C-alpha positions, 0 to 999 in steps of 0.5 A: 499529487492528486488529493481525493475525499473518501468515506469508509467503504469507498475505493479508489481504482488505479489503472484497472489493476489496483484498488485502494479502499478505505476500511475504517477511520478512527481518531487521526488514523485511517485503515486502507486496504490495497488490492494489487497484482503481486508484481507490485511491491507495496510497503509503508513509507517508513519501512521503505525508508528504513530498509533503504538506509540500512541496505546498500543500493544495488549498482543496476537499480538507482532507486534501490527497489527490489524487483522480487515479488513481495509476498502479501497476506490474504486480504481480510475483510472486517465488518464494523457493526457500527 
């Protein structure tokens, strides 16, 4: 695992296609934005675990990942006046 330190507004680029940006840090919570092509399925870990435990794993896919395109809400930039 690669561990990096970033400040609000700073980003990490992955393979020239994915950008992960730190949007906000409040208390023990970090808000991130992920900009990636639609062919990548991006879900929170707890949602993935929950859906895997509730759905049978397809025979043709040992990881249980769907190859259908996930729909994403448009990226919304929020500006913090502080």
